[in-house]
Structures are given as structure tokens and as C-alpha cells.
C-alpha positions as CSV (number, residue, x, y, z in Angstrom):
1,M,0.5,66.1,34.4
2,P,0.0,69.0,31.8
3,A,1.0,72.5,33.0
4,K,-1.9,74.7,34.3
5,P,-2.7,77.4,31.8
6,A,-1.9,81.0,32.5
7,V,-4.9,83.2,33.5
8,P,-5.7,85.7,30.7
9,A,-4.8,89.4,31.4
10,F,-8.3,90.4,31.1
11,C,-9.2,88.2,34.1
12,S,-6.9,89.8,36.6
13,G,-7.9,93.4,36.8
14,K,-9.6,95.1,39.9
15,D,-12.9,95.1,38.0
16,T,-13.2,91.2,37.7
17,T,-12.3,90.6,41.5
18,I,-15.3,89.8,43.5
19,F,-15.2,90.4,47.3
20,I,-17.6,88.2,49.1
21,F,-19.0,89.7,52.4
22,G,-21.7,88.4,54.8
23,G,-24.9,89.2,52.7
24,C,-23.5,90.8,49.8
25,T,-20.7,90.6,47.2
26,V,-18.8,93.6,45.8
27,Q,-17.4,93.8,42.1
28,N,-16.0,96.6,40.5
29,Y,-17.2,99.0,43.4
30,K,-20.7,97.9,42.8
31,V,-22.7,96.1,45.8
32,Y,-24.8,93.0,44.9
33,I,-27.5,91.2,46.9
34,G,-27.5,87.9,45.0
35,K,-27.4,88.8,41.4
36,T,-29.2,92.1,41.8
37,L,-27.3,95.4,41.9
38,A,-28.0,97.3,45.1
39,R,-25.9,100.3,44.8
40,D,-22.4,101.9,43.7
41,L,-19.8,102.2,46.5
42,K,-19.4,105.7,48.0
43,P,-15.8,107.3,47.5
44,E,-14.8,106.6,51.1
45,E,-16.0,103.0,50.8
46,K,-14.0,102.5,47.6
47,D,-11.0,103.8,49.6
48,A,-11.6,101.3,52.3
49,L,-12.0,98.3,49.9
50,D,-8.8,99.2,48.1
51,D,-7.0,99.4,51.4
52,F,-8.6,95.9,52.4
53,A,-7.5,94.4,49.0
54,K,-4.0,95.7,49.4
55,K,-3.5,94.3,52.9
56,K,-4.9,90.9,52.0
57,A,-2.7,90.9,48.8
58,Q,0.3,91.5,51.2
59,G,-0.7,88.6,53.3
60,Q,-2.0,90.5,56.2
61,Q,-4.5,88.6,58.3
62,D,-4.7,91.1,61.0
63,I,-7.2,93.6,59.6
64,S,-8.4,96.5,62.0
65,S,-11.7,96.7,63.5
66,D,-12.0,100.1,62.0
67,L,-11.5,98.9,58.6
68,H,-13.8,96.1,59.0
69,Q,-16.5,98.8,60.1
70,R,-15.7,100.6,56.9
71,L,-16.3,97.3,54.9
72,D,-19.9,96.9,56.3
73,F,-21.6,97.4,53.0
74,C,-24.3,94.9,53.5
75,T,-26.1,95.8,56.9
76,E,-27.6,99.0,55.6
77,L,-29.4,96.7,52.7
78,S,-30.7,93.9,54.9
């Protein structure tokens, strides 16, 4: 079986990571409903998303309810 090719460096930055939440997605600090840009994240929301990504990268499954509330980007857009 051939070796799996390496992911190109341009595909691994923060701006290429997509976070999928109930009702919306977030990429490059922008909230999308479907394929439509809804808005940019506020500075405090960016901090919360960075904190979430860091904890997930460390393998933490136990995310505090406070952080979950800070990541609730989609409910105001429903």
C-alpha cells in the first residue's frame, strides 16, 4: 500500500480550520450559516474559540459549560 501523502503546509493554518457547531460553522473567525457569511467573531469570541481549539488539540474532552456558552455563536442568528 502506498504511503499517505503529507498535507501541504498551506492546509494546516488557523485560517483553514473549520469548526462545525449546531446551526453554523466558523472558519478564519467568520461565522457562516450554510455557505453565507453571517458575521465576524467579536474579540472575546475569538479568544473563546482559540481556547476551545487549544483544549481539543490537547485531547481534552471535558470542556467547561462556561466555554460552551462562550462558543454559542449560532443561536443569535437563528
